[in-house]
Kinemage of the C-alpha trace (Angstrom):
@kinemage 1
@onewidth
@group {chain A} dominant
@subgroup {mainchain}
@vectorlist {calphas} color= white
{ca met a 1} P 13.959 10.777 -6.015
{ca arg a 2} L 13.771 11.406 -2.283
{ca glu a 3} L 11.249 14.219 -2.763
{ca tyr a 4} L 8.789 11.622 -4.082
{ca phe a 5} L 9.118 9.657 -0.832
{ca pro a 6} L 8.598 12.286 1.903
{ca gln a 7} L 7.486 9.633 4.414
{ca gly a 8} L 10.583 7.508 3.806
{ca gly a 9} L 10.567 4.186 2.019
{ca leu a 10} L 13.450 4.962 -0.326
{ca ala a 11} L 16.994 3.879 0.392
{ca val a 12} L 19.812 4.896 -1.935
{ca phe a 13} L 23.229 3.260 -1.807
{ca asp a 14} L 26.096 4.643 -3.881
{ca leu a 15} L 29.100 2.446 -4.514
{ca lys a 16} L 31.960 3.568 -6.732
{ca phe a 17} L 34.047 0.874 -8.315
{ca asp a 18} L 37.552 0.483 -9.679
{ca leu a 19} L 38.207 -3.197 -10.242
{ca gly a 20} L 41.437 -2.880 -12.195
{ca thr a 21} L 43.548 -4.941 -9.776
{ca pro a 22} L 42.902 -7.838 -7.370
{ca thr a 23} L 43.502 -5.505 -4.404
{ca lys a 24} L 40.914 -3.039 -5.691
{ca arg a 25} L 38.443 -5.876 -6.302
{ca lys a 26} L 38.885 -7.085 -2.737
{ca ala a 27} L 38.172 -3.568 -1.411
{ca tyr a 28} L 35.070 -3.362 -3.628
{ca val a 29} L 33.740 -6.705 -2.381
{ca ala a 30} L 34.221 -5.585 1.235
{ca ala a 31} L 32.320 -2.319 0.648
{ca ala a 32} L 29.629 -4.064 -1.418
{ca ser a 33} L 29.121 -6.686 1.283
{ca ile a 34} L 28.307 -3.958 3.808
{ca ile a 35} L 25.725 -2.471 1.455
{ca ala a 36} L 24.303 -5.946 0.744
{ca ser a 37} L 23.837 -6.412 4.487
{ca asn a 38} L 22.046 -3.058 4.713
{ca ile a 39} L 19.753 -4.057 1.845
{ca lys a 40} L 18.949 -7.333 3.571
{ca gln a 41} L 18.059 -5.500 6.791
{ca ala a 42} L 15.814 -3.068 4.893
{ca asn a 43} L 13.903 -5.996 3.331
{ca pro a 44} L 12.766 -3.936 0.314
{ca lys a 45} L 9.801 -4.809 -1.888
{ca asn a 46} L 11.536 -3.484 -4.999
{ca ile a 47} L 15.162 -3.054 -5.969
{ca ile a 48} L 16.536 -0.986 -8.828
{ca val a 49} L 20.245 -1.197 -9.634
{ca thr a 50} L 21.803 1.420 -11.892
{ca ile a 51} L 25.362 0.972 -13.117
{ca ser a 52} L 27.092 3.819 -14.913
{ca asp a 53} L 30.219 2.998 -16.905
{ca his a 54} L 32.153 3.618 -20.100
{ca thr a 55} L 32.866 1.123 -22.842
{ca asp a 56} L 35.932 0.325 -24.878
{ca glu a 57} L 35.190 1.724 -28.341
{ca ser a 58} L 36.862 -1.112 -30.216
{ca ser a 59} L 35.472 -4.089 -28.271
{ca gly a 60} L 32.307 -2.835 -26.560
{ca asp a 61} L 33.646 -4.172 -23.259
{ca leu a 62} L 32.868 -2.309 -20.033
{ca phe a 63} L 35.654 -0.597 -18.141
{ca leu a 64} L 36.588 -2.254 -14.862
{ca gly a 65} L 38.965 0.462 -13.710
{ca lys a 66} L 42.668 1.153 -13.889
{ca glu a 67} L 45.751 -0.960 -13.472
{ca gly a 68} L 48.431 1.641 -12.966
{ca arg a 69} L 47.728 4.178 -15.698
{ca lys a 70} L 46.180 1.641 -18.050
{ca asp a 71} L 42.404 1.289 -18.455
{ca val a 72} L 41.167 -2.257 -17.907
{ca ala a 73} L 37.994 -3.517 -19.606
{ca ala a 74} L 36.185 -6.854 -19.659
{ca ser a 75} L 33.097 -8.420 -21.182
{ca val a 76} L 29.721 -7.315 -19.871
{ca ser a 77} L 29.127 -10.698 -18.242
{ca asp a 78} L 32.522 -10.644 -16.482
{ca val a 79} L 31.966 -7.114 -15.174
{ca met a 80} L 28.442 -7.956 -13.978
{ca asp a 81} L 29.735 -11.075 -12.211
{ca val a 82} L 32.234 -9.014 -10.234
{ca leu a 83} L 29.897 -6.085 -9.552
{ca leu a 84} L 26.781 -8.033 -8.624
{ca ser a 85} L 28.121 -11.167 -6.921
{ca pro a 86} L 28.110 -9.579 -3.422
{ca phe a 87} L 24.394 -8.845 -3.922
{ca lys a 88} L 23.237 -12.166 -5.373
{ca leu a 89} L 20.945 -12.963 -2.434
{ca gln a 90} L 19.382 -9.484 -2.370
{ca leu a 91} L 18.709 -8.947 -6.077
{ca pro a 92} L 16.346 -11.692 -7.311
{ca gly a 93} L 13.536 -9.914 -9.132
{ca gly a 94} L 15.425 -6.620 -9.105
{ca met a 95} L 15.628 -4.337 -12.120
{ca leu a 96} L 19.040 -3.551 -13.631
{ca phe a 97} L 19.887 -0.513 -15.739
{ca ile a 98} L 23.293 -0.115 -17.378
{ca leu a 99} L 24.102 3.445 -18.388
{ca ala a 100} L 27.086 3.206 -20.709
{ca cys a 101} L 28.876 5.716 -22.894
{ca gly a 102} L 29.423 3.854 -26.140
{ca ser a 103} L 28.090 0.580 -27.428
{ca ile a 104} L 27.867 -2.628 -25.419
{ca val a 105} L 28.650 -5.903 -27.149
Protein backbone atom coordinates (compact mmCIF):
# COMPACT_ATOMS: atom_id res chain seq x y z
CA MET A 1 0.00 0.00 0.00
CA ARG A 2 2.84 2.41 0.69
CA GLU A 3 3.57 2.80 -3.02
CA TYR A 4 0.14 4.42 -3.40
CA PHE A 5 1.09 7.05 -0.81
CA PRO A 6 4.50 8.34 -1.99
CA GLN A 7 4.02 11.65 -0.16
CA GLY A 8 3.22 9.92 3.13
CA GLY A 9 -0.20 9.85 4.73
CA LEU A 10 -0.28 6.12 5.38
CA ALA A 11 0.64 4.62 8.72
CA VAL A 12 0.70 0.86 9.18
CA PHE A 13 0.82 -0.76 12.61
CA ASP A 14 1.32 -4.51 12.94
CA LEU A 15 0.42 -6.18 16.20
CA LYS A 16 0.64 -9.93 16.66
CA PHE A 17 -1.53 -11.46 19.32
CA ASP A 18 -1.54 -14.56 21.49
CA LEU A 19 -4.16 -14.12 24.17
CA GLY A 20 -4.18 -17.67 25.49
CA THR A 21 -3.25 -16.75 29.08
CA PRO A 22 -3.81 -13.73 31.35
CA THR A 23 -0.08 -12.93 31.20
CA LYS A 24 -0.13 -12.92 27.40
CA ARG A 25 -3.26 -10.73 27.41
CA LYS A 26 -1.55 -8.23 29.68
CA ALA A 27 1.45 -8.06 27.32
CA TYR A 28 -0.91 -7.56 24.36
CA VAL A 29 -2.76 -4.72 26.08
CA ALA A 30 0.55 -2.99 26.86
CA ALA A 31 1.72 -3.23 23.23
CA ALA A 32 -1.71 -2.25 21.89
CA SER A 33 -1.84 0.78 24.17
CA ILE A 34 1.40 2.09 22.65
CA ILE A 35 -0.02 1.71 19.15
CA ALA A 36 -3.30 3.35 20.25
CA SER A 37 -1.27 6.33 21.49
CA ASN A 38 0.53 6.53 18.14
CA ILE A 39 -2.80 6.46 16.31
CA LYS A 40 -4.12 9.26 18.50
CA GLN A 41 -1.04 11.38 17.75
CA ALA A 42 -1.42 10.77 14.01
CA ASN A 43 -5.05 11.98 14.13
CA PRO A 44 -6.05 10.01 11.01
CA LYS A 45 -9.08 10.79 8.86
CA ASN A 46 -9.68 7.11 8.12
CA ILE A 47 -8.84 3.92 9.96
CA ILE A 48 -8.90 0.39 8.58
CA VAL A 49 -8.35 -2.52 10.95
CA THR A 50 -7.58 -5.95 9.52
CA ILE A 51 -7.52 -8.97 11.81
CA SER A 52 -6.24 -12.28 10.50
CA ASP A 53 -7.08 -15.41 12.49
CA HIS A 54 -8.15 -19.03 12.33
CA THR A 55 -11.40 -20.50 13.55
CA ASP A 56 -12.28 -23.62 15.47
CA GLU A 57 -13.89 -25.92 12.90
CA SER A 58 -16.48 -27.32 15.28
CA SER A 59 -17.64 -24.09 16.95
CA GLY A 60 -16.71 -21.28 14.56
CA ASP A 61 -14.97 -19.50 17.44
CA LEU A 62 -11.84 -17.45 16.75
CA PHE A 63 -8.51 -18.61 18.12
CA LEU A 64 -7.13 -16.47 20.93
CA GLY A 65 -3.76 -18.19 21.12
CA LYS A 66 -2.19 -20.99 23.10
CA GLU A 67 -2.31 -22.03 26.71
CA GLY A 68 0.65 -24.34 26.97
CA ARG A 69 0.30 -26.57 23.91
CA LYS A 70 -3.47 -26.26 23.77
CA ASP A 71 -5.22 -23.92 21.32
CA VAL A 72 -7.65 -21.53 23.01
CA ALA A 73 -10.67 -20.15 21.14
CA ALA A 74 -13.54 -17.86 22.11
CA SER A 75 -16.62 -16.31 20.56
CA VAL A 76 -16.12 -13.57 17.99
CA SER A 77 -17.50 -10.94 20.36
CA ASP A 78 -15.18 -12.03 23.20
CA VAL A 79 -12.12 -11.98 20.92
CA MET A 80 -13.06 -8.56 19.50
CA ASP A 81 -13.55 -7.18 23.02
CA VAL A 82 -10.03 -8.20 23.99
CA LEU A 83 -8.38 -7.19 20.71
CA LEU A 84 -10.10 -3.85 20.20
CA SER A 85 -10.63 -2.54 23.74
CA PRO A 86 -7.24 -0.72 23.84
CA PHE A 87 -8.31 1.15 20.69
CA LYS A 88 -11.88 2.07 21.62
CA LEU A 89 -11.22 5.82 21.57
CA GLN A 90 -9.36 5.72 18.24
CA LEU A 91 -11.69 3.50 16.21
CA PRO A 92 -15.13 5.16 16.02
CA GLY A 93 -16.08 5.20 12.35
CA GLY A 94 -13.23 2.85 11.46
CA MET A 95 -13.63 -0.08 9.09
CA LEU A 96 -12.98 -3.61 10.37
CA PHE A 97 -12.07 -6.61 8.24
CA ILE A 98 -11.77 -10.09 9.73
CA LEU A 99 -9.78 -12.51 7.59
CA ALA A 100 -10.50 -15.95 8.99
CA CYS A 101 -9.68 -19.45 7.81
CA GLY A 102 -12.90 -21.36 8.34
CA SER A 103 -16.39 -20.23 9.17
CA ILE A 104 -17.28 -17.65 11.81
CA VAL A 105 -20.37 -18.22 13.93
